[in-house]
C-alpha positions as CSV (number, residue, x, y, z in Angstrom):
1,M,18.0,4.6,3.3
2,L,15.1,6.6,4.7
3,A,12.7,8.5,2.6
4,L,9.4,10.5,4.1
5,L,7.4,10.8,0.8
6,Q,4.2,13.5,0.7
7,R,1.9,13.6,-1.8
8,V,1.5,17.6,-2.8
9,R,-0.5,19.9,-5.1
10,E,2.5,22.1,-4.9
11,A,5.8,22.4,-2.5
12,R,8.8,24.5,-2.6
13,V,12.7,24.9,-0.7
14,E,14.1,28.4,0.2
15,V,17.3,28.7,1.6
16,A,18.2,32.6,2.7
17,G,14.8,33.4,1.2
18,A,15.7,32.6,-2.2
19,V,14.1,29.5,-3.8
20,V,16.0,26.9,-4.6
21,G,13.1,24.3,-5.9
22,A,9.5,24.2,-6.9
23,I,7.3,21.9,-7.8
24,G,3.9,21.4,-8.9
25,P,1.8,18.2,-8.6
26,G,3.4,15.6,-7.7
27,L,5.7,13.7,-4.8
28,L,8.3,15.9,-1.5
29,M,10.8,13.6,-0.5
30,F,13.1,14.1,2.2
31,V,15.8,11.3,2.2
32,C,18.6,10.3,5.1
33,A,20.8,8.1,4.3
34,E,22.0,5.7,6.5
35,P,25.9,4.1,7.2
36,A,25.5,0.8,5.3
37,D,23.9,2.9,2.3
38,T,25.7,2.5,-0.8
39,E,24.9,4.1,-4.4
40,A,22.8,0.5,-4.9
41,T,20.5,1.3,-2.3
42,A,20.1,4.8,-3.7
43,A,18.9,3.5,-7.0
44,R,16.6,0.7,-5.5
45,L,14.8,4.1,-3.2
46,V,14.6,6.0,-6.9
47,A,13.0,2.9,-8.9
48,K,10.8,1.7,-5.5
49,V,9.5,6.0,-5.3
50,L,8.8,6.6,-9.2
51,K,6.9,3.3,-9.1
52,L,5.1,3.8,-6.2
53,R,1.5,4.1,-7.2
54,I,0.0,6.6,-5.1
55,F,-2.0,9.3,-7.2
56,A,-5.4,9.2,-8.0
57,D,-6.7,6.8,-11.5
58,E,-9.9,8.0,-12.8
59,V,-12.2,6.3,-10.0
60,G,-9.9,7.6,-7.1
61,K,-8.2,4.6,-6.2
62,M,-4.8,5.4,-5.8
63,N,-3.5,3.7,-8.5
64,R,-0.8,5.5,-10.6
65,S,2.7,6.4,-10.1
66,L,4.2,9.6,-10.2
67,A,5.7,8.2,-13.6
68,D,2.2,7.6,-14.7
69,V,1.1,11.4,-13.9
70,F,4.8,13.0,-14.9
71,G,4.2,14.8,-11.7
72,G,7.3,16.6,-10.0
73,L,9.8,15.7,-8.2
74,L,11.5,17.8,-5.0
75,I,13.9,15.9,-3.6
76,V,15.1,17.8,-0.2
77,S,18.2,15.9,2.1
78,Q,16.7,15.3,5.8
79,F,19.3,14.1,8.6
80,T,16.7,13.9,11.4
81,L,14.8,11.1,9.8
82,A,17.3,9.0,11.3
83,A,16.7,10.4,15.1
84,D,16.3,8.3,17.9
85,T,14.3,9.2,20.4
86,S,14.6,6.1,22.6
87,G,16.2,7.2,25.4
88,G,15.8,10.7,26.9
89,N,14.0,13.8,25.3
90,R,16.9,14.6,22.4
91,P,16.8,12.7,19.6
92,G,19.8,11.4,18.1
93,F,21.2,11.2,15.2
94,G,23.6,8.4,14.8
95,G,22.1,5.9,12.6
96,A,22.4,9.2,10.2
97,A,25.0,8.6,7.4
98,P,28.5,11.0,8.1
99,P,28.0,14.4,6.4
100,Q,30.4,13.4,3.2
101,Q,28.6,10.1,2.6
102,G,25.1,11.5,3.1
103,R,26.8,14.5,0.4
104,S,27.0,12.2,-2.0
105,L,24.6,9.2,-1.5
106,Y,21.6,12.7,-1.7
107,E,23.3,13.7,-5.8
108,A,23.8,10.5,-6.8
109,V,19.5,10.1,-5.5
110,L,19.3,13.7,-7.8
111,Q,21.4,11.9,-10.7
112,L,19.5,9.0,-10.5
113,A,16.1,10.3,-10.5
114,R,17.4,13.2,-13.2
115,A,17.8,10.2,-15.5
116,Q,15.4,7.9,-14.7
117,H,12.3,10.3,-14.5
118,A,10.2,12.2,-17.6
119,G,9.1,14.6,-14.7
120,P,10.2,17.4,-13.7
121,V,13.1,17.0,-10.7
122,E,13.7,19.5,-8.3
123,A,16.6,20.0,-5.2
124,G,17.4,21.1,-1.7
125,R,20.4,22.3,-1.2
126,F,22.4,19.6,1.1
127,G,23.7,20.8,4.8
128,A,21.8,24.0,4.3
129,E,19.0,25.4,7.0
130,M,16.2,24.9,4.6
131,Q,12.4,26.5,4.7
132,V,9.7,23.5,3.0
133,H,6.8,25.2,2.1
134,L,3.8,22.4,0.7
135,V,-0.2,21.6,0.1
136,N,-0.5,18.5,1.0
137,D,-2.5,16.5,-1.0
138,G,-4.7,13.7,0.6
139,P,-3.3,14.5,2.9
140,V,-0.9,11.3,2.2
141,T,2.4,10.7,3.8
142,I,4.8,7.5,2.9
143,P,8.0,6.4,5.2
144,L,9.9,4.0,3.3
145,T,12.8,2.0,4.4
146,I,15.0,1.1,1.8
147,R,18.0,-1.8,2.8
């Protein structure tokens, strides 16, 4: 699975002008399933995200995890993370899982995050045209690849 994490002060996602998910301080996670991914891959992704130490401690060092700070987690599906730009000027998206598999794994990520994280877990809408609003904190942006 591919993920892009952004540490945020706040973030929200809208579909057709309506807010479908919003958080205060925490992480915005864009996630993309790949064809070889399974629910076990989704579980490894969620475990990594919840334990990744990218929040400041009392002396300003990145030493706290999302779980440590009880931050929010906003999870948004984004198949374009699998973009292949190696040939020509138009990206190819053959590296993304087919829509049915992508939806299933996205829902698995949501379910696992909601079960394991004590803080708020919000979501976008799979396959929808979304507008994502965020205030990046730092800025801190971390790409993840979980196999």
